[in-house]
C-alpha positions in Angstrom: 0.0 0.0 0.0 1.2 3.5 -0.6 0.2 7.1 -0.1 1.1 9.1 -3.2 1.9 12.7 -3.0 2.0 15.3 -5.8 5.0 17.4 -6.7 7.5 15.4 -4.7 11.0 16.9 -4.8 14.0 14.8 -5.8 17.7 15.7 -5.8 19.9 13.7 -8.1 23.6 13.7 -7.3 26.2 12.3 -9.8 29.5 13.4 -11.2 28.5 12.2 -14.7 26.6 15.0 -16.7 25.1 12.3 -19.0 23.7 10.3 -16.1 22.3 13.5 -14.5 20.6 14.4 -17.7 19.0 10.9 -18.2 17.8 10.7 -14.6 16.4 14.2 -14.6 14.6 13.6 -17.9 13.0 10.3 -16.7 12.0 11.5 -13.3 10.6 14.8 -14.6 8.5 12.9 -17.1 7.1 10.9 -14.2 5.8 14.0 -12.6 8.5 14.7 -10.0 10.3 18.1 -9.4 13.9 17.2 -10.0 17.1 19.1 -9.0 20.6 18.1 -9.8 24.1 18.4 -8.3 27.5 17.3 -9.7 28.9 16.5 -6.2 28.3 16.3 -2.5 29.2 19.9 -1.7 26.6 21.2 -4.2 24.1 18.7 -3.0 24.4 19.9 0.6 23.8 23.5 -0.5 20.6 22.5 -2.2 19.5 20.4 0.9 20.0 23.5 3.1 18.1 25.7 0.7 14.9 23.9 0.3 12.9 20.9 1.7 13.4 17.7 -0.3 11.6 14.3 -0.3 14.4 12.2 -1.8 18.1 12.3 -2.5 19.3 9.9 -5.3 23.1 9.8 -5.1 25.9 8.0 -6.9 28.2 5.9 -4.6 31.6 6.5 -6.3 32.4 10.2 -6.8 35.6 12.2 -6.6 36.6 14.0 -3.5 33.6 13.2 -1.3 31.7 9.9 -1.9 28.0 9.1 -1.8 28.1 7.3 1.6 29.2 10.6 3.2 26.2 12.3 1.7 23.9 9.5 2.9 25.3 9.9 6.4 25.0 13.7 6.3 21.4 13.6 5.1 20.4 11.0 7.7 21.9 13.1 10.5 20.6 16.5 9.4 17.5 16.0 7.3 15.4 13.3 8.9 12.4 14.0 6.8 14.3 13.3 3.6 14.9 9.7 2.2 18.1 8.5 0.5 18.6 6.1 -2.4 22.0 5.0 -3.7 22.9 4.1 -7.3 26.2 2.7 -8.4 28.0 1.2 -11.3 30.2 -0.9 -8.9 27.7 -3.1 -7.2 28.5 -5.6 -4.5 26.7 -7.1 -1.5 29.2 -5.4 0.8 28.6 -2.0 -0.6 24.8 -2.5 -0.5 25.0 -3.5 3.2 27.2 -0.5 3.9 24.7 1.8 2.1 21.8 0.4 4.1 23.6 0.5 7.4 24.6 4.1 6.8 21.0 5.0 6.2 20.1 4.5 2.5 16.6 3.2 2.0 17.3 1.7 -1.4 20.3 0.5 -3.4 20.1 0.3 -7.3 22.9 -1.1 -9.4 23.7 0.3 -12.9 22.7 -0.4 -15.6 19.0 -0.3 -14.7 15.9 0.2 -16.8 13.6 3.2 -16.6 11.0 1.0 -15.1 13.4 -0.2 -12.4 14.4 3.4 -11.6 10.8 4.6 -11.3 9.7 1.6 -9.3 12.6 2.0 -6.8 11.9 5.8 -6.5 8.2 5.2 -5.9 8.9 2.5 -3.4 11.2 4.8 -1.4 8.8 7.7 -1.5 6.0 5.5 -0.4 8.1 4.4 2.6 8.7 8.0 3.4 5.0 8.7 3.4 4.5 5.8 5.7 7.0 7.3 8.1 5.4 10.7 7.9 2.0 9.4 8.5 3.3 7.6 11.6 3.6 11.0 13.2 -0.2 11.3 13.4 -1.6 11.1 16.9 -3.2 7.7 17.7 -6.5 9.3 18.6 -6.7 11.4 15.4 -9.7 10.2 13.3 -8.5 9.7 9.7 -8.9 7.2 6.9 -5.1 7.4 6.4 -3.1 6.2 9.4 0.5 5.1 9.5 0.5 4.3 5.8 -2.7 2.3 6.1 -5.9 3.3 4.3 -8.4 2.2 6.9 -11.3 3.4 9.1 -12.7 0.1 10.4 -12.9 -0.8 14.1 -10.6 -3.7 13.8 -7.9 -1.6 12.1 -8.2 1.1 14.8 -7.3 -1.7 17.3 -4.3 -2.5 15.2 -3.2 1.2 15.3 -3.4 1.2 19.1 -1.3 -1.9 19.3 1.3 -0.4 16.9 1.5 2.7 19.1 2.0 0.7 22.2 4.6 -1.6 20.5 6.5 1.5 19.2 7.0 2.8 22.8 8.9 -0.3 23.9 11.9 -2.2 22.7 10.1 -5.6 23.1 10.1 -8.2 20.3 6.9 -8.2 18.3 5.2 -11.1 16.4 2.9 -9.9 13.6 0.6 -12.6 12.3 -2.0 -12.7 9.5 -2.7 -13.9 6.1 -0.6 -13.1 3.1 -1.3 -9.6 1.7 -2.7 -8.1 4.9 0.1 -5.6 5.5 2.4 -7.2 8.0 5.5 -5.5 6.7 3.7 -2.1 6.7 2.8 -2.7 10.4 6.5 -3.4 11.1 7.6 -0.3 9.4 5.0 1.7 11.3 6.4 0.4 14.6 10.0 1.2 13.6 9.3 4.7 12.3 7.2 5.6 15.3 9.9 4.3 17.7 13.1 5.7 19.2 15.0 3.8 16.6 13.3 5.6 13.6 16.5 7.4 12.5 18.4 4.1 12.2 18.0 1.4 9.6 14.9 -0.8 9.0 16.1 -4.0 7.4 13.4 -6.4 6.0 14.3 -10.0 5.4 12.1 -12.5 3.6 13.2 -15.7 5.4 11.1 -17.9 3.1 12.6 -16.4 0.0 16.3 -17.2 0.9 17.5 -20.7 0.3 18.2 -22.6 3.5 21.9 -23.0 2.7 22.3 -19.2 2.4 20.1 -17.9 5.1 22.6 -18.1 8.0 25.3 -16.3 5.9 22.7 -13.6 4.8 21.6 -13.0 8.4 24.9 -13.1 10.2 27.5 -12.6 7.5 30.6 -14.8 6.8 34.3 -14.5 6.9 36.7 -15.1 4.0 37.1 -18.8 3.3 34.1 -19.9 5.3 32.8 -21.9 2.4 33.4 -22.4 -1.3 33.0 -19.1 -3.1 33.5 -17.0 0.1 36.3 -14.9 -1.5 35.9 -12.1 1.0 34.4 -11.4 4.4 30.8 -10.0 4.2 28.5 -8.5 6.8 25.0 -9.7 7.2 21.6 -8.2 7.6 22.0 -8.1 11.4 25.1 -6.0 11.0 23.1 -3.6 8.7 20.3 -3.4 11.4 22.6 -2.7 14.3 21.0 0.2 16.2 17.8 -0.2 14.2 15.2 -2.8 13.5 15.4 -6.1 11.6 12.1 -7.5 10.2 12.0 -11.3 9.8 9.2 -12.1 7.5 7.9 -15.7 7.1 9.8 -16.7 10.3 7.7 -19.9 10.4 9.7 -21.2 7.4 13.0 -21.4 9.3 14.6 -24.8 9.8 15.2 -26.2 13.2 18.9 -25.3 13.0 18.2 -21.7 12.1 15.6 -21.4 14.8 18.3 -22.4 17.3 20.6 -19.7 16.0 17.9 -17.0 16.1 17.1 -18.0 19.7 20.7 -17.4 20.6 20.6 -13.9 19.1 17.4 -13.2 21.1 18.9 -14.5 24.3 22.5 -13.2 24.2 22.1 -10.2 21.9 25.1 -11.4 19.9 25.8 -13.0 16.5 28.6 -15.1 15.1 29.6 -14.9 11.4 29.7 -18.1 9.4 33.3 -19.5 9.6 34.2 -17.5 12.7 34.5 -18.5 16.4 34.2 -14.9 17.6 30.9 -13.4 18.6 29.8 -9.8 18.3 27.2 -7.9 20.3 24.4 -6.5 18.1 21.7 -4.0 19.1 18.9 -4.8 16.6 15.3 -4.9 17.6 13.6 -8.0 16.1 10.1 -7.8 14.6 8.9 -11.1 13.1 5.9 -12.0 11.0 4.2 -15.2 9.9 1.1 -16.3 8.0 1.3 -19.7 9.7 -0.2 -20.8 13.0 3.1 -20.9 15.0 1.3 -22.3 18.1 0.1 -25.2 16.0 3.6 -25.7 14.6 4.9 -25.8 18.2 2.4 -28.5 19.2 3.5 -30.5 16.1 7.2 -30.1 17.1 8.0 -28.2 14.0 8.7 -24.8 15.7 10.6 -24.4 18.9 8.5 -23.5 21.8 11.2 -21.4 23.5 11.7 -19.4 20.3 8.0 -18.9 20.0 7.7 -17.5 23.5 10.7 -15.2 22.8 9.2 -13.8 19.7 5.6 -13.6 21.1 6.2 -10.9 23.7 3.8 -8.5 21.9 1.4 -10.0 19.3 -0.3 -8.0 16.6 -2.9 -9.7 14.4 -3.5 -8.2 10.9 -7.1 -8.9 10.0 -8.0 -10.2 6.6 -9.6 -7.7 4.2 -12.9 -9.5 4.3 -13.2 -8.6 8.0 -12.5 -4.9 7.4 -15.9 -3.8 6.1 -16.0 -0.6 4.1 -12.2 -0.3 4.2 -12.4 -2.2 0.9 -14.1 0.8 -0.7 -11.6 3.3 0.8 -8.8 1.2 -0.6 -10.4 0.8 -4.0 -10.8 4.5 -4.4 -7.2 5.1 -3.1 -5.7 2.6 -5.5 -7.8 4.0 -8.4 -6.5 7.5 -7.8 -2.9 6.2 -7.4 -2.8 4.3 -10.7 -4.7 7.0 -12.6 -2.0 9.5 -11.7 0.6 7.1 -13.0 -1.3 6.9 -16.3 -1.8 10.6 -16.5 -5.6 10.4 -16.5 -8.4 11.4 -14.1 -9.3 8.9 -11.4 -12.3 6.8 -12.5 -15.4 6.4 -10.3 -17.3 3.2 -9.4 -20.9 2.4 -9.9 -22.9 1.5 -6.8 -23.3 -2.1 -8.1 -19.5 -2.4 -8.7 -18.8 -1.1 -5.2 -21.2 -3.7 -3.8 -19.4 -6.5 -5.8 -16.0 -5.3 -4.3 -17.6 -5.2 -0.9 -19.1 -8.7 -1.1 -16.1 -10.4 -2.6 -14.1 -12.7 -0.3 -10.6 -11.3 -1.2 -8.5 -14.4 -0.5 -5.4 -12.5 -1.5 -6.3 -9.5 0.7 -5.1 -6.0 0.1 -2.4 -7.2 -2.4 -5.1 -8.8 -4.5 -7.3 -5.7 -4.3 -4.5 -3.5 -5.5 -3.8 -5.7 -8.5 -7.4 -5.8 -9.4 -7.8 -2.1 -9.3 -4.6 -1.6 -11.2 -5.9 -3.8 -14.0 -9.3 -2.0 -14.0 -7.7 1.5 -14.3 -5.5 0.3 -17.2 -8.2 -1.7 -19.1 -11.4 0.3 -18.4 -12.4 3.0 -20.9 -14.4 6.0 -19.6 -14.7 7.5 -16.2 -16.9 4.9 -14.5 -16.0 1.3 -13.5 -19.1 -0.9 -13.6 -19.9 -4.5 -12.9 -19.1 -5.7 -16.4 -15.6 -4.3 -16.1 -14.9 -6.5 -13.0 -13.0 -9.8 -13.4 -15.5 -12.6 -14.3 -14.6 -14.6 -11.2 -15.7 -11.6 -9.0 -18.9 -11.0 -11.0 -20.0 -14.6 -10.8 -19.0 -15.1 -7.2 -21.5 -12.4 -6.2 -24.3 -14.1 -8.1 -23.4 -17.6 -7.0 -25.6 -19.3 -4.4 -24.5 -18.8 -0.8 -26.9 -20.9 1.1 -26.3 -24.2 2.9 -27.0 -26.3 -0.2 -23.6 -27.1 -1.5 -21.3 -30.0 -0.6 -18.0 -29.4 1.2 -16.1 -30.4 -1.9 -17.9 -27.7 -4.0 -17.1 -25.0 -1.4 -13.5 -26.2 -1.2 -13.1 -26.2 -5.0 -14.5 -22.7 -5.3 -12.2 -21.3 -2.6 -9.2 -23.0 -4.3 -10.2 -21.4 -7.6 -10.5 -18.0 -6.0 -7.1 -18.2 -4.3 -5.4 -19.4 -7.5 -7.0 -16.6 -9.5 -5.9 -14.0 -6.9 -2.3 -15.0 -7.3 -2.4 -15.4 -11.1 -2.1 -19.2 -10.9 1.1 -19.2 -8.7 0.8 -22.5 -6.9 3.5 -21.7 -4.4 1.7 -18.5 -3.2 -1.7 -20.3 -3.3 -0.4 -23.1 -1.1 0.9 -20.5 1.4 -2.4 -18.8 1.6 -4.3 -22.1 1.9 -1.9 -23.4 4.5 -1.2 -26.6 2.6 1.9 -27.8 0.7 2.2 -27.8 -3.1 1.7 -31.6 -3.3 -1.6 -31.4 -1.4 -2.7 -28.5 -3.6 -1.9 -30.4 -6.8 -3.9 -33.4 -5.5 -6.9 -31.1 -4.8 -6.6 -29.5 -8.2 -6.4 -32.9 -9.9 -9.4 -34.1 -7.9 -11.7 -31.1 -8.9 -10.5 -31.3 -12.5 -11.2 -35.1 -12.8 -14.2 -35.6 -15.0 -17.3 -37.2 -13.4 -17.8 -40.8 -14.3 
């Protein structure tokens, strides 16, 4: 989710005139106000002269480098985000940039789409942080980056505010697409650590063999291919916050190592016998039932209790009432701006369809649906015929207690698969089953009747 602002100001810093010209042209065409500087000294003068939303800086420059500008911006302009671009990419330089305070790291060469996507992502995070300054009791449909006005979400806002005032570990649970990372960012940027790094890690997206090295770093020679020592995500999060998403996917061995970090506040790089103290607040998230996994012996009970000091549950979109309509209008306006057109409206019947749909993919699915509607719909009004066929038919389908369990299950599986564009891995995560079971169920419902 994002909160788009108009006329956002971006400063681009690079010692290459050609690069400055290309970046300025592309960003200006996207609707941003763009200023340029050939070096750090000139950039600092511009920073002092006017408020800026984002600084995009090259890493390697003569005299004073980009990391010094990142550090200066973080220390003196806390309401300005920083993004680093470089033609000399390495994991070490990326970690250093993030640790110093950069929100994004983009390696040259990159496409126009990659540039605009990275810039938009950083600015969205800035707007999340800015909205985090809103008082908890302020009535608004926009709160801490969330578009919400439902009772269940107001309870979430209260929990986020309480969690931000402590240094305790937080476990954020909920289905995929409900905004668990957004909640983690809201906690971080409302806390005393807000000026330090927020480092998100998708534990389920990193191969098991690499996860330990990615989290804790490794020394030179630790394994084949380790040609130099490299810091890990915990190093980058030192003094700030590390967000461990999909923590329920960790193996037993990694669970034991994470437990040690929680207990001793120290890490050990792969291939080293020396430990190092680390001051990183841990926020964890899962779409699984960790308590159920504990009972099955799949997840360590001692780690669960360490993570579960404060619990925040992100409600599914189907339980958020008219938030669906707020979000639909928000996304429509957001994507219309990107296309240079006026924001389309919704007919009453279309809004009712959106309101009644089950949204198995939650807010992520809604965002994708609205994006497609804004792109594909002609005219200024989105009506029922414009909606995806699955959504139109699901509203008309019978809802009484006359269907078999197999029929209900088959319909739900179809809805989930449609919401993730047929991605069976994502669908199995949402359904809480493995891919093999999902394949069996798909085969069963596709098998012709005898």
